[in-house]
Structures are given as C-alpha cells and as structure tokens.
C-alpha positions as CSV (number, residue, x, y, z in Angstrom):
1,M,-82.7,-43.8,217.7
2,D,-80.6,-43.7,220.3
3,A,-79.7,-46.3,223.0
4,K,-82.5,-45.3,225.9
5,T,-85.1,-46.1,223.0
6,N,-83.2,-49.4,221.9
7,F,-83.0,-50.7,225.2
8,A,-87.4,-50.2,225.6
9,Q,-87.4,-51.1,222.6
10,G,-85.6,-54.4,222.7
11,Q,-87.2,-54.9,226.4
12,L,-90.8,-54.8,224.9
13,K,-90.1,-57.5,222.4
14,S,-88.5,-59.5,224.5
15,F,-91.6,-59.7,227.2
16,I,-94.0,-59.7,223.9
17,A,-91.8,-62.9,222.9
18,R,-92.4,-64.3,226.4
19,I,-96.2,-63.8,226.7
20,E,-96.7,-65.0,223.2
21,R,-94.2,-68.4,224.4
22,L,-96.3,-68.5,227.2
23,E,-100.0,-68.2,225.8
24,E,-98.9,-71.3,223.9
25,E,-98.1,-73.6,226.5
26,K,-100.8,-72.7,228.5
27,K,-102.6,-73.6,225.1
28,A,-101.4,-76.9,225.2
29,I,-101.5,-77.2,228.5
30,A,-105.3,-76.7,228.3
31,A,-105.7,-79.5,225.3
32,D,-104.2,-81.7,228.1
33,I,-106.2,-81.0,230.4
34,K,-109.2,-81.8,228.4
35,E,-107.8,-85.1,227.4
36,V,-107.6,-86.0,231.2
37,Y,-111.5,-85.1,231.6
38,A,-112.5,-86.8,228.3
39,E,-110.8,-90.0,228.9
40,A,-112.3,-89.4,232.5
41,K,-115.7,-89.3,231.0
42,G,-115.0,-92.2,229.4
43,T,-114.4,-94.7,232.3
44,G,-117.7,-93.3,233.8
45,F,-116.8,-90.6,236.1
46,D,-118.8,-86.8,235.6
47,T,-116.6,-84.5,234.5
48,K,-119.0,-81.7,235.6
49,I,-118.6,-82.7,239.3
50,M,-114.5,-83.1,238.6
51,R,-114.3,-79.9,237.9
52,K,-116.1,-78.8,241.1
53,V,-113.8,-80.5,243.3
54,V,-110.6,-79.3,241.5
55,S,-111.7,-75.9,242.4
56,L,-112.9,-76.7,245.5
57,R,-109.8,-78.1,246.3
58,K,-107.7,-74.7,245.2
59,K,-109.4,-73.1,247.9
60,D,-108.8,-73.0,251.5
61,A,-111.3,-74.7,253.8
62,A,-112.1,-71.5,255.5
63,E,-113.1,-69.3,251.8
64,R,-115.3,-72.9,251.5
65,Q,-116.7,-73.0,254.7
66,E,-117.6,-69.4,254.0
67,E,-118.9,-70.2,250.7
68,E,-120.8,-72.9,251.9
69,A,-122.3,-70.6,254.0
70,I,-123.6,-68.3,252.0
71,L,-125.3,-70.8,249.0
72,D,-127.3,-72.1,252.4
73,L,-128.3,-68.8,253.3
74,Y,-129.5,-68.2,249.6
75,L,-130.4,-71.6,249.0
76,S,-133.2,-71.4,252.2
77,A,-133.8,-67.7,251.0
78,L,-135.7,-69.3,247.8
79,G,-136.7,-72.7,249.7
80,M,-134.3,-74.9,248.4
81,A,-132.7,-75.6,251.3
82,P,-132.5,-79.7,252.6
83,A,-134.4,-77.8,255.8
84,D,-136.8,-76.8,253.7
85,Q,-138.1,-79.4,251.6
86,G,-140.3,-80.8,253.7
87,E,-142.3,-77.4,254.1
88,D,-143.5,-77.1,250.6
89,E,-145.7,-80.7,250.9
C-alpha cells in the first residue's frame, strides 16, 4: 500500500471509531432521558404532553405560529375546530 492509501485508511478508521463512540454516548443519553420521563410520570406529570412541550421549545415562535395556523386550518376543514364544535349539535 502506498502512503496515500494508508492515510485514507487511517482517516476512515478514525471516523468510524468516533462515530461508534458518539453512538454509544447517544444511547446512554437516551437512557438518561427515558429515566427523567419515568420519574416525571411517577410524580403525576403527563409525559406525552411533556414531550410535546420539549418539541415546541425547540422551535422559534414563527415556526410554532405557522404550525398552529396549519393545524387550525386542518381541524376546521374536518369540522373539529373549537368554533365548529357548536355547529354539529
């Protein structure tokens, strides 16, 4: 093998090793997060709603508003919007 091939092979092994190490760390962190949700559930919190809150907090205000507007539009089209609730009765 020439020096170029050896260098590329070494780089590849290094990248793979780093990815594998990070995947293990990710698995450990996921387990930690699962424990926190279990603890919260044990104290009476709704973990499904907590996950939604965490998801929403990752988004900026404009993105949240756009999603809410689309959700309202879809709910209205299905007759499920709060303003539509009295119309079915």
